[in-house]
N, C-alpha and C positions, 0 to 999 in steps of 0.2 A: 436094815434100818440104819446104818452109819450111812453106808453106801449112798440109801435114797436121799438122806439129809444132804450129804457132799454135793450129789448133782444138782438138788434145788439150789444149794448157795452158789453154785457155779452157774445155773442159770441167771441168776439174780443178779450175781456181778455182772454178767455179760449184758445183760439188757439195761444197766445203770451205766456202763461204758457207752452202749450204742445212744443210750439217752443223752449223755454229755456231748459226745460226737456229734450228735445229729441235732444238737439246739443250735440255732442261728444266732451268730454275732450280735452283741447290741451296737446301737448305732446311735449316732449323734444327728439331733436333729436342729435344722436352723430356721426358722421363721423370718421371713423378710417383710420389710413394713407395708409392702405391696399385698400379703398375706399367702405367697408363694413359700412351701418347704422345700428345703433342701437336704435329703438324707443320706449321712455318708459318714465322714471323719474328718472333725476339726483338728488341722496338723499343726497351726501356729496361730498365736493372737498375739496381736501389736495392739498399739496406742490408737491407731487410727482402722486396721482391718483384720480379717483373719484369713487364713489360707485353709483350703477345703477340697477334698475329695470325693466326690460320688460314690455311694455304695457300689462295688461290682468295677468300677472305674481306675485307671490309674494317672489321669491327668486332674493336675493340682488346679482349684482355681481362688484367686483373690478378691474378696469381696469385701467391700467397705463399710464399715461399723455403722456407719450413717444410714447404711439400707437395712439394716437388722432392726426387728424388734426384740427378741428373745433367741437362745440356745438350750434345748433342753440334750446334757450330756447324756452319755452310755449309762453313767455311773446314778443317774437320776438328779443329780444338781441342775437348777433352772437358771440362767444369767438373764437379766432383763438389761438391755442396751440402752433405750433410750434412743435419743437422736442428736446426740451433741457433735455438731457439723465443725465446731471451731476448736481450734487448740485450747487448753486450758486457760493461758494467758490473754485470749480472747473473751472467752466465756463470760470471764468474772465481771467483765464491763458490761452485762445483757442486764440490763433494768428492770425486762420484763420476767417477770416469775411465774404469770399465772400460767396454769396448766392448759393444754390445746386438746383437742379432741382427737379425729381420726389421726393418726401416724403419718400417714402420706400426705396430710398437710401441713405438716412444721416446717418451720422458717420457710415458708413460702407467701409473699406479698399480692394483691392486687390493687391498682389505682384505677378507682372508677371517673368517669369522666365527672369533670365540676359542675356545680351550677355558677352561671353568670349572671347576675343582678345589676341592672342598670336603672338608678334611679329607685332602687326597691323594686323594678318589675323585672319579669323574666327576661334576659338578654339574648342576644345569637349563640347557640350551640356550639358554632365554631372556635370561641373562645374556651368554652368548658372544656372541648376535647384536645385544646393546643394546652392548655394548663395539665391535663391529664398529662399529655405528652413530655411535657417541661419536668412534672414532677420523677415518672418514668426516669428519664435520662438523667435527672440530677440525684436520686438513689442508685440509678447502677453503679455511678462510681462512687457510692460512700454507703455500701449495705454489705459486708463482706460477711459470708457465711448465711447469708438469707440468698434466695430465690425470686425474683420479680417476674410476673407473670406480664408478658407484653400488651399493650394496650388493644393492639389489634383483635388477639386473642380473646382478650378480655370482653371486648365490646360484642365480639361474635357469640360467648357464650352466654352473656347476659341476654343478648337479642333471640337466641334459640330457646332460651327459658321464658320469655315474654316479659322479662325484667328493665321497663323502657323507663325513661326520667320519671315519666306522668303515674307510671304503677311502682315507684322504687318505695313509696311509704307500704305499700302492700306485702313487703318481705322483711323478715328479720333480718337482721347481718350476720347470724349463724346460718339460716337458708340461703342468702350470697356467697358465703365462704363455702357452703357445701356445693353449690353451683359451680364455684371460680377452682376448687380446691384448694384452697389455700388457707394459711392459718390468719394472718391477718388484711383488712381490707382500710384502706384508705379513702375517706371521702372527706371533700373539700368543696369552697365556694369563693367565688371572685365577685367582690362588690365595687361598684365603679358609682361614684355621686360628681357631678357637677361643684366643682370649687369658684374659685374667683376667675375674673379674666385680665389679663394682659392687654394693652394696647400702647402702640408706638407710633410716633406721628414725626416725618421729618418734613425740613422745608428746606427749597432751595432757591438761589436767587441767580439771575444772570444781567449782566449789563454789557451792553455794547456801546464802544466809541467810535464814531466818525470824524474823519479829520481830512481836511482838504491840502493835501501834500502833508510837509514834515511840519507845517506849524500850526495852521488854524483849525482851531474846533470848529467841526460842522455840526455835529450834533451827538446827541446819547441816548440810549431805550434801554430800558430795563424789563425784564420779562421773572416772574417767579413761578415756583410749583410747590406743591404739599404732598404727603403721600401718607397715608394712617392705616394702621392694621390692629387688628384685634386677635387675640388666643384664648382660646378658653383650656382653662388647666383642670385636671380631676383628681380627687382624692379618692384613693385606691386601698380598699383591705380584703384580706385573705383569712378565711378560717379554716381550719383543720381539723380531721375528727377522725381518728385512730379505732378499729374495733377487732375485738379477736373472735375465733368460731365458737365460741362459747357465748356469743353478745356482750361479753364485757368490754367496756370503754376504759382505753388505756391512756388516750390523748385528746384533750378537747381545747384549742388555742386559738384566738384570734391576735391577728397584727395589723396594725395600720402602718403603710407606706409613712416615712418620716416628712417626706417632701411630695408636693401635688406636680402633677406632670402633664404637657400636652398631650400625650400618648395613652394616659390611662393604664402604663406598665405595671406588671404584677408581680413580677421577678425577684424584686428583693425582698418583699415581704414574703414571698413564696417560701424564697432559700433561708431566710429569716427563723422561721416555722420548721421546716424539715432538718435545720442544725440542731433543732433542741428537742425532737421527737425522739422516742425509745428505740426507733429504728435505724438511727443515722449512725453510721461508723466513718470516721476519719481516714 
């Protein structure tokens, strides 16, 4: 009886050892912002990135934390990383605190073609596209931590989705953000109205004296001419509206140029508004 008991105990211990050695090792699972899963071992974590080795491999990869959604460690602990793209000293300047929707939209900006109004009537589309380009160019130099979608890509994506200027009102800003894959959308308008006219007039005279030899005055003749010109001056105003991908409006301001101009330039009021918007960085 004791012999049988000993044999059973030996079999149980053997099976237990086999079961333990046959268990697959636990792994860490890294989920990237685009949904991709990386399974293996997290070997190092820094402020900006992690080092990772895939299961069954030896090569070590470095992945930016800004590209990672969460990490599930082999211990069962789950770490949600979010999308902090800037160092702490820069992120503390961030004035926009509303949460965005999809992770892959985070910190991405698109500028829509501006609306151009001349005497409160629709004007040339070319001016609206130029204002879009100018906004993109200015923010590209003052948007640390953000990614700007270039206007050509923005306009192509809008066109493919049927979001034309005359149909823009049929789409919510959330829908437009989803089409463009961005967190923020900048929508603007340039308004140009006729101001006062300036005119200038110049008058010139010419007198000719005719002499007979060196002494005697033979005759005099005079002629005159005048020239007038007029210039139309324009009052220009720019409006800027910024939306998030949850339809929230975070900035809505207008500014009129301090001085009227003959060319109707909008650069000054546009930069005035951009420097004061929540996406601007010095």
